[in-house]
mmCIF file of the C-alpha atoms, coordinates in Angstrom:
data_MODEL
# 
_entry.id   MODEL 
# 
loop_
_atom_site.group_PDB 
_atom_site.id 
_atom_site.type_symbol 
_atom_site.label_atom_id 
_atom_site.label_alt_id 
_atom_site.label_comp_id 
_atom_site.label_asym_id 
_atom_site.label_entity_id 
_atom_site.label_seq_id 
_atom_site.pdbx_PDB_ins_code 
_atom_site.Cartn_x 
_atom_site.Cartn_y 
_atom_site.Cartn_z 
_atom_site.occupancy 
_atom_site.B_iso_or_equiv 
_atom_site.pdbx_formal_charge 
_atom_site.auth_seq_id 
_atom_site.auth_comp_id 
_atom_site.auth_asym_id 
_atom_site.auth_atom_id 
_atom_site.pdbx_PDB_model_num 
ATOM 1  C CA . MET A 1 1  ? 93.999  -38.127 92.947 1.00 0.00 ? 1  MET A CA 1 
ATOM 2  C CA . ILE A 1 2  ? 94.449  -38.997 89.301 1.00 0.00 ? 2  ILE A CA 1 
ATOM 3  C CA . THR A 1 3  ? 97.846  -40.209 88.154 1.00 0.00 ? 3  THR A CA 1 
ATOM 4  C CA . ASP A 1 4  ? 99.732  -38.734 85.221 1.00 0.00 ? 4  ASP A CA 1 
ATOM 5  C CA . GLU A 1 5  ? 99.200  -40.198 81.741 1.00 0.00 ? 5  GLU A CA 1 
ATOM 6  C CA . LYS A 1 6  ? 102.689 -41.759 81.560 1.00 0.00 ? 6  LYS A CA 1 
ATOM 7  C CA . THR A 1 7  ? 102.170 -43.734 84.777 1.00 0.00 ? 7  THR A CA 1 
ATOM 8  C CA . LYS A 1 8  ? 98.715  -44.815 83.674 1.00 0.00 ? 8  LYS A CA 1 
ATOM 9  C CA . GLN A 1 9  ? 100.038 -46.118 80.335 1.00 0.00 ? 9  GLN A CA 1 
ATOM 10 C CA . GLU A 1 10 ? 102.933 -47.958 82.035 1.00 0.00 ? 10 GLU A CA 1 
ATOM 11 C CA . ARG A 1 11 ? 100.464 -49.656 84.372 1.00 0.00 ? 11 ARG A CA 1 
ATOM 12 C CA . LEU A 1 12 ? 98.135  -50.619 81.537 1.00 0.00 ? 12 LEU A CA 1 
ATOM 13 C CA . GLU A 1 13 ? 101.053 -52.047 79.554 1.00 0.00 ? 13 GLU A CA 1 
ATOM 14 C CA . THR A 1 14 ? 101.949 -54.216 82.550 1.00 0.00 ? 14 THR A CA 1 
ATOM 15 C CA . CYS A 1 15 ? 98.324  -55.324 82.856 1.00 0.00 ? 15 CYS A CA 1 
ATOM 16 C CA . LYS A 1 16 ? 98.111  -56.061 79.142 1.00 0.00 ? 16 LYS A CA 1 
ATOM 17 C CA . GLN A 1 17 ? 100.786 -58.748 79.558 1.00 0.00 ? 17 GLN A CA 1 
ATOM 18 C CA . CYS A 1 18 ? 99.465  -60.131 82.855 1.00 0.00 ? 18 CYS A CA 1 
ATOM 19 C CA . GLU A 1 19 ? 98.060  -63.646 83.132 1.00 0.00 ? 19 GLU A CA 1 
ATOM 20 C CA . PHE A 1 20 ? 95.287  -62.353 85.423 1.00 0.00 ? 20 PHE A CA 1 
ATOM 21 C CA . LYS A 1 21 ? 93.880  -59.869 82.883 1.00 0.00 ? 21 LYS A CA 1 
ATOM 22 C CA . ARG A 1 22 ? 90.641  -60.766 81.188 1.00 0.00 ? 22 ARG A CA 1 
ATOM 23 C CA . ASP A 1 23 ? 88.669  -58.914 78.549 1.00 0.00 ? 23 ASP A CA 1 
ATOM 24 C CA . ASP A 1 24 ? 85.179  -59.247 79.918 1.00 0.00 ? 24 ASP A CA 1 
ATOM 25 C CA . PHE A 1 25 ? 83.398  -58.382 83.135 1.00 0.00 ? 25 PHE A CA 1 
ATOM 26 C CA . LYS A 1 26 ? 81.772  -61.243 85.001 1.00 0.00 ? 26 LYS A CA 1 
ATOM 27 C CA . LEU A 1 27 ? 79.445  -61.189 87.946 1.00 0.00 ? 27 LEU A CA 1 
ATOM 28 C CA . PHE A 1 28 ? 78.306  -64.532 89.341 1.00 0.00 ? 28 PHE A CA 1 
ATOM 29 C CA . ASN A 1 29 ? 79.850  -66.192 86.245 1.00 0.00 ? 29 ASN A CA 1 
ATOM 30 C CA . ILE A 1 30 ? 77.608  -64.173 83.915 1.00 0.00 ? 30 ILE A CA 1 
ATOM 31 C CA . ILE A 1 31 ? 79.376  -62.005 81.337 1.00 0.00 ? 31 ILE A CA 1 
ATOM 32 C CA . LEU A 1 32 ? 77.920  -58.517 81.691 1.00 0.00 ? 32 LEU A CA 1 
ATOM 33 C CA . PHE A 1 33 ? 80.238  -56.396 79.560 1.00 0.00 ? 33 PHE A CA 1 
ATOM 34 C CA . LYS A 1 34 ? 82.560  -57.510 76.780 1.00 0.00 ? 34 LYS A CA 1 
ATOM 35 C CA . ARG A 1 35 ? 85.877  -55.873 75.937 1.00 0.00 ? 35 ARG A CA 1 
ATOM 36 C CA . GLU A 1 36 ? 86.254  -54.201 79.329 1.00 0.00 ? 36 GLU A CA 1 
ATOM 37 C CA . ALA A 1 37 ? 89.674  -55.280 80.609 1.00 0.00 ? 37 ALA A CA 1 
ATOM 38 C CA . GLN A 1 38 ? 89.392  -56.486 84.174 1.00 0.00 ? 38 GLN A CA 1 
ATOM 39 C CA . CYS A 1 39 ? 91.722  -57.976 86.774 1.00 0.00 ? 39 CYS A CA 1 
ATOM 40 C CA . SER A 1 40 ? 90.588  -61.463 87.719 1.00 0.00 ? 40 SER A CA 1 
ATOM 41 C CA . ILE A 1 41 ? 92.199  -61.073 91.169 1.00 0.00 ? 41 ILE A CA 1 
ATOM 42 C CA . CYS A 1 42 ? 90.687  -57.800 92.457 1.00 0.00 ? 42 CYS A CA 1 
ATOM 43 C CA . LYS A 1 43 ? 87.846  -57.545 89.871 1.00 0.00 ? 43 LYS A CA 1 
ATOM 44 C CA . CYS A 1 44 ? 88.688  -53.916 89.059 1.00 0.00 ? 44 CYS A CA 1 
ATOM 45 C CA . PHE A 1 45 ? 88.310  -52.367 85.627 1.00 0.00 ? 45 PHE A CA 1 
ATOM 46 C CA . LEU A 1 46 ? 91.927  -51.823 84.606 1.00 0.00 ? 46 LEU A CA 1 
ATOM 47 C CA . GLU A 1 47 ? 91.449  -48.542 82.733 1.00 0.00 ? 47 GLU A CA 1 
ATOM 48 C CA . ALA A 1 48 ? 89.893  -46.939 85.806 1.00 0.00 ? 48 ALA A CA 1 
ATOM 49 C CA . LYS A 1 49 ? 92.208  -48.467 88.400 1.00 0.00 ? 49 LYS A CA 1 
ATOM 50 C CA . ALA A 1 50 ? 95.369  -47.546 86.472 1.00 0.00 ? 50 ALA A CA 1 
ATOM 51 C CA . SER A 1 51 ? 94.242  -43.901 86.622 1.00 0.00 ? 51 SER A CA 1 
ATOM 52 C CA . ILE A 1 52 ? 94.103  -43.734 90.412 1.00 0.00 ? 52 ILE A CA 1 
ATOM 53 C CA . GLU A 1 53 ? 97.351  -42.498 91.940 1.00 0.00 ? 53 GLU A CA 1 
ATOM 54 C CA . PHE A 1 54 ? 97.185  -44.529 95.167 1.00 0.00 ? 54 PHE A CA 1 
ATOM 55 C CA . ALA A 1 55 ? 95.914  -47.763 93.545 1.00 0.00 ? 55 ALA A CA 1 
ATOM 56 C CA . LYS A 1 56 ? 98.096  -50.854 93.703 1.00 0.00 ? 56 LYS A CA 1 
ATOM 57 C CA . CYS A 1 57 ? 98.331  -54.041 91.711 1.00 0.00 ? 57 CYS A CA 1 
ATOM 58 C CA . PRO A 1 58 ? 97.209  -56.982 93.873 1.00 0.00 ? 58 PRO A CA 1 
ATOM 59 C CA . LYS A 1 59 ? 100.266 -58.919 92.649 1.00 0.00 ? 59 LYS A CA 1 
ATOM 60 C CA . ASP A 1 60 ? 102.671 -55.944 93.050 1.00 0.00 ? 60 ASP A CA 1 
ATOM 61 C CA . LYS A 1 61 ? 103.468 -55.844 89.336 1.00 0.00 ? 61 LYS A CA 1 
ATOM 62 C CA . TRP A 1 62 ? 103.225 -52.072 88.932 1.00 0.00 ? 62 TRP A CA 1 
ATOM 63 C CA . VAL A 1 63 ? 106.503 -50.213 89.204 1.00 0.00 ? 63 VAL A CA 1 
ATOM 64 C CA . LYS A 1 64 ? 106.147 -47.286 91.570 1.00 0.00 ? 64 LYS A CA 1 
# 
């Protein structure tokens, strides 16, 4: 299920301020994509993960 836009934006705002957010995608320490926000803990693309209703922040930073 896809979450509503308000929840998605609240999650992304939390991620934007998180110390574990990075703005590139690495695989085996090679940068593959630039400017794709990614969580350095779970390795998920934040835009996609924030859209999934049942997804959770690995550090429990998202308000339910």
